[in-house]
N, C-alpha and C positions, 0 to 999 in steps of 0.2 A: 466593498473589500471584505472578507469574512475574518470574523472573530476568532481567536485561536479555540476557542471553545466549539463553536460551530465546526471547524477543521477536525478537531479531535473526535468529534460525534462521528464525524462521515466515516474516518479512518477506521473508529470502532465496528462503524456497522458495516462497512467495506469488508472488514476483515472477518466478522462474523459470518456474512454471505460466503465469502470464499471457504471459511472453515465448515459450514453447513451444508452447500451448494457442490464445492468443488475441494473434497479433503486432501486429492492429490496433487492440488496446486498449492495447498497450505504448507507444505514442508519447505518451499521456495520462497516465503517470505522471509526467513530469516538469512538467506542468502543475498538478499538486496543489498546492494551497495549502500543504502543509507542507514541500513543496521548495522554495519561495521563501521565505526567510524576511524578515522587516521589520525586524529589529533587527541591528545589526552584528555582536552576538555573542549568538547566540540559545543559549539553554541547553537540553542535548539529554539529558532525564533519562527514565526509566522510562515515567513518564505521558507524556510527548511519543511515546515511542517506541509505547506501546500504542495513542494515539489514530491515530498514522500506519497501523499494522498495522491499526486496526478502518476506517479510510479506505481501504484496499486492498481488503479483505473487502467491503467496500458497493458499490465500484467495481465489482469482479467479481460481486458478485451482482447489482446492476442490470443489468449487460452481458448476463449469461446469461438473466435474465428478459426482457428485451426483445427477445433475438435467435434466443430457443429456435424452431426450427423446427415448425409447428404443422401 
C-alpha cells in the first residue's frame, strides 16, 4: 500500500502533466466532485487521496482516448 507522501507526489506530477501537456483539460480539475466537499470538515485520508488520484488518471485517459488524432 502506498504512503500518503507517494500518493501526493503522484497527484502533483499528474496535475503538472495535465497543466503542461493538456492545458485545455486543466480547467476541469476544479470541477471534479473530489474538489467540492459536501461536508463542513471532510476527512482527507489515504483512501480519499487514492480515489482522487484514480479520478485524475481516468480523466486524463478518457480525454486522450477521445482526442487522439486519427
